[in-house]
C-alpha positions, -999 to +999 in steps of 0.1 A: +070-679+663+090-679+632+095-651+608+076-660+578+063-630+562+080-612+532+087-577+533+063-575+504+030-586+527+031-552+541+028-517+522+053-495+538+064-472+511+098-454+525+094-415+520+121-397+500+151-381+517+172-355+506+203-372+514+212-409+516+239-422+542+264-447+529+259-483+540+279-495+572+314-506+559+315-480+529+333-452+551+364-459+570+384-435+593+418-423+584+444-414+610+436-388+633+417-380+668+384-398+657+404-429+646+425-427+679+394-429+698+380-455+677+408-479+685+405-473+720+369-485+717+376-514+695+402-526+719+378-524+748+352-543+727+376-570+722+386-572+759+352-586+771+343-624+770+310-640+758+303-658+793+307-623+815+285-605+789+259-632+791+260-638+828+228-625+838+209-640+805+225-675+817+214-671+852+176-663+845+176-694+821+189-715+848+219-723+828+251-724+854+284-709+846+303-741+848+278-757+823+281-735+797+323-729+795+331-714+760+367-713+772+387-729+800+393-712+831+423-692+825+436-680+858+425-682+896+411-649+895+386-659+867+377-692+885+367-670+915+346-648+894+368-616+898+368-611+861+326-606+860+307-580+854+296-556+882+278-523+889+245-522+866+254-557+856+256-573+890+236-603+893+202-589+912+204-555+896+172-545+883+187-536+850+212-566+849+218-577+813+213-542+792+249-540+784+254-569+762+227-553+738+251-523+734+278-543+729+262-565+703+252-532+682+288-519+685+306-551+678+284-553+646+292-519+634+327-524+642+327-558+623+309-544+591+336-516+588+367-534+598+360-572+595+374-575+629+378-616+633+381-615+672+347-597+677+330-618+649+343-649+670+330-634+701+298-622+686+290-659+672+295-671+710+272-645+724+243-654+699+248-689+707+243-681+744+211-658+736+198-688+714+203-713+742+187-692+768+157-685+746+154-723+740+155-732+777+135-704+786+108-713+763+080-692+748+106-666+731+117-653+762+153-644+759+159-616+785+182-613+816+153-603+837+124-626+850+090-620+833+076-612+867+091-578+863+063-572+835+038-583+859+053-557+888+050-528+858+016-537+849+004-537+886+024-504+894+048-519+919+084-506+919+104-518+895+133-501+874+125-498+836+122-534+826+112-525+792+142-505+786+165-533+800+148-557+776+149-531+744+187-535+748+189-570+740+164-568+710+183-539+695+217-556+698+198-586+678+182-563+652+217-542+646+235-577+644+208-591+618+210-555+597+245-550+595+260-583+592+230-602+576+229-626+607+195-642+603+195-661+634+196-628+652+164-614+636+148-650+645+156-646+677+144-610+679+113-622+662+105-647+688+111-625+714+088-598+699+057-624+697+062-630+735+057-595+743+027-588+717+011-618+735+018-599+770+006-566+755-029-577+741-039-587+776-040-550+781-068-524+771-054-492+756-059-469+786-042-493+807-012-501+781-006-462+780+000-461+818+022-490+811+042-467+786+047-440+813+075-460+824+106-458+803+105-481+773+138-472+759+138-479+719+111-501+715+093-484+692+124-485+669+129-521+671+092-525+659+097-504+631+130-520+623+116-555+625+085-544+603+109-533+575+129-566+580+100-590+581+070-572+565+049-590+594+020-572+602+024-578+639+044-551+639+022-526+628+000-538+659+032-531+680+038-497+664+001-487+676+002-502+709+037-485+717+027-450+706+031-430+734-001-409+732+007-382+762+040-373+747+032-376+709-003-357+712+016-331+733+040-324+710+019-321+682-005-298+702+027-273+708+027-279+746+060-281+764+062-315+773+097-317+781+107-293+808+117-311+839+113-346+822+138-370+823+154-365+788+168-401+777+131-415+783+118-396+755+147-392+729+146-429+720+108-427+717+112-401+691+142-421+673+112-450+672+088-422+656+113-413+629+118-450+622+080-456+619+079-429+593+106-442+574+089-475+573+055-468+571+052-434+552+028-421+577+034-384+580+020-380+612+051-395+626+076-370+610+057-344+624+060-357+658+098-358+653+100-323+638+079-309+671+101-326+694+134-310+679+116-276+680+107-281+716+141-299+726+166-278+708+152-247+688+130-233+718+153-247+746+189-237+735+220-256+746+252-250+766+283-241+749+291-277+744+260-286+726+245-305+757+211-296+770+204-317+801+211-314+839+208-342+862+191-362+829+164-337+831+157-311+804+162-276+812+136-251+810+140-230+777+172-209+781+176-216+819+211-228+820+231-205+846+218-220+876+224-259+862+260-257+858+266-289+883+282-320+886+256-340+866+251-318+834+252-331+799+242-370+801+262-388+777+234-413+765+213-377+757+242-364+735+244-397+716+207-403+710+204-365+701+231-368+675+213-398+661+182-378+658+199-347+641+217-373+620+179-384+609+168-348+600+198-342+581+191-368+560+154-359+555+161-321+549+195-319+537+198-288+562+235-286+573+224-269+604+220-304+619+256-313+608+267-281+628+248-294+659+263-329+654+299-315+654+297-295+681+283-327+702+308-349+690+339-329+700+325-317+733+302-345+742+314-379+728+349-373+729+351-350+758+333-377+777+359-407+767+388-409+784+416-401+763+440-425+777+418-457+791+388-450+764+362-452+796+334-430+798+321-403+820+283-406+825+279-367+830+299-336+818+299-315+847+300-278+839+306-260+875+340-243+884+367-267+894+351-297+880+366-333+874+352-358+851+343-391+869+353-419+847+338-455+845+358-487+849+362-517+824+338-542+845+326-522+876+300-499+865+283-507+834+262-475+835+237-466+805+263-441+794+290-472+792+266-486+765+260-458+744+298-450+747+308-483+729+280-475+702+292-438+697+328-446+688+320-471+660+302-447+641+321-419+634+331-426+598+290-429+592+283-391+601+305-376+575+293-383+538+260-386+521+251-389+486+219-376+466+208-379+429+189-351+407+187-339+370+222-325+377+237-358+381+252-371+416+258-351+445+282-360+475+278-340+507+306-336+529+291-327+564+320-335+589+355-329+584+364-360+601+392-377+579+375-409+561+378-431+529+344-436+515+333-459+487+304-441+467+276-456+446+285-461+413+321-471+419+335-434+429+358-430+462+360-400+484+388-389+505+385-364+532+416-348+550+422-324+575+454-311+564+459-284+594+439-273+623+453-242+633+486-233+612+468-213+586+480-175+582+459-157+557+465-127+534+462-101+567+487-120+588+511-087+591+483-072+610+489-088+642+518-097+667+531-131+675+506-147+699+475-124+688+444-141+691+430-122+659+458-135+635+437-154+611+438-193+617+418-220+599+409-255+596+425-262+561+404-295+545+413-313+514+387-335+496+395-359+466+365-371+448+374-398+419+343-408+405+329-418+368+300-399+375+296-365+367+278-343+395+290-318+422+304-317+455+287-301+486+310-289+514+296-276+545+307-240+557+303-247+594+286-221+616+319-211+632+335-198+598+345-162+603+349-147+568+348-161+535+365-198+529+394-198+508+391-224+478+420-238+458+423-264+432+386-264+417+370-243+391+336-229+397+332-233+434+303-212+446+291-202+482+254-212+488+244-201+522+261-229+547+276-248+517+303-245+491+294-261+459+319-275+435+312-289+402+328-325+395+331-336+358+336-377+356+373-381+367+392-368+398+381-334+415+406-322+444+397-291+464+414-276+493+393-250+516+404-229+545+376-224+568+390-196+589+379-188+625+388-168+657+383-177+694+347-167+704+332-160+738+298-177+738+276-166+769+253-188+786+219-186+773+204-169+805+235-150+817+254-129+792+283-122+817+294-159+822+308-171+789+328-201+775+357-199+749+352-219+717+377-223+691+361-235+659+338-264+671+359-269+703+351-256+736+382-247+755+387-254+794+407-235+817+429-259+841+416-244+873+403-262+906+378-236+914+354-211+895+373-179+890+362-146+877+382-128+847+386-094+837+380-080+801+355-076+773+336-107+765+330-092+731+369-090+726+383-124+738+419-107+730+415-086+758+416-120+779+430-147+764+464-152+740+479-181+720+498-200+741+532-219+727+533-199+696+559-220+680+537-252+678+509-237+656+513-267+633+496-290+660+461-291+666+447-264+690+480-256+707+460-240+735+458-209+751+464-186+783+448-158+802+465-122+800+462-093+825+447-115+850+457-120+889+459-154+882+474-170+852+450-198+837+459-223+807+432-234+785+429-266+765+405-284+744+377-298+765+379-332+747+419-332+757+409-330+796+414-366+814+419-361+850+427-325+855+404-302+872+390-276+849+362-247+842+342-242+811+324-210+818+336-179+833+322-150+849+334-119+829+343-087+851+344-055+828+380-041+832 
């Protein structure tokens, strides 16, 4: 099947949004923590070769590895297959082939932002391979698993989420098409979609609803993306068929359909509902999305890190204390909930969603990437004396391995948004991630994080050296160079303690969670200090057990078992002091306990690599 319908053939008006994200490539990271982590991820993406990425797709298509050599064998290890991909990518694994779609999505974004020529060449080889596999398989099939897996699914026989697996290939193709303009990627995806629609049409509605009870990944999102890209009405039919009624109807009825359910089965379905709303304008999709956020976040609460799952399962509302274990906070759920929060931020302009994103970026995405190797921790353990269990470059390929490589290509896109109204153009800075961004109308925005910890405020004489209550702040500098008059809108983070100090701009006004700075055509430069202190954040259902948080960053104690601290949790200065005072100009110098039987050092959770640690501490009144 070829894509012949033009987008105008289907009426799908886009609903208005409060904020508009910049296109891929318009924002680029500047030096700093996020850029360091992006480079780690980029180097890993570049290390993977097309034949190994495609190994399972080639096997399924009956194409032998020797018959499809893009490169000559380089060494004996390679010729014996020791460089192949294992773990979930082992030939015979029920989820084999899932990772190549994640790689395609990540490579497409990296290429769109940086123009990486090495990745561009490898991506071309992967597309060549998928095109060949689809031709050899016939009837549009382009996947690494056999069609028989769909038969097992329909019959209710044991099989591990074949539609989840297939979605990853489709997702990668759609992202390559959208971000790089690769028409053949869209054509491959369109032909595969026609094959799946033919399969779906063999079932009545009730039978297909039973099939949807087994994880489908982001199939709904892909259909919405392809509807927007092609205008082909077959995708309206697929949107209807993949409407998971037991989940969506339950949410709209206000029932708790999430407690004790697998979290990342449902989040991609909601992301699909969000895209369906954006493409079709049908407000029922929008109501599903907002009902999900209310159930998953507002009514449920979070750990101090922002995560909400235990063993990949949604916790009951505000019931977290007994669920601090080895398998809290699945990386996939963190990544997809950030995507959902970003969607709601764009729809509403409410910067509370940006606070949620920030918390999960530092204490999820960064904390679950090894700061030296770039590898992923599937879970973030939150029991006492925990250690992060890191994946390997080619031996694991968990689902979270896939979301890791995507997450670290998208940091720059989460910080800057635009909007237009009667007062001119508004530029919203939602995250204080150092970036340079090209704006519509020829403007340019620069965001710098000048100092994370060294600020000493006007009351600095009130405290002794090392006093936890000496004023500290994030110092941010924003420079807008634009011929279009309007305003800058800067998020005041939820952790800000007191009024931000603004320098360099006339007429800055605090409005709730934002600072609004007028911009006349030309250059506006504003520098803001957001003061903060260390806070003790209790676990939702146990006020005597707390985590210590500075700004958005959770601190971890370097201990090998859970320990109880003495003091007043409402006054963290009775428990902690600044460690290594002379290095305040560095980001988060660390802390140490005071007045305890055992001295404990605390460091940012995202800086922890192989040490044992504790995030939560029971507090005994002194």
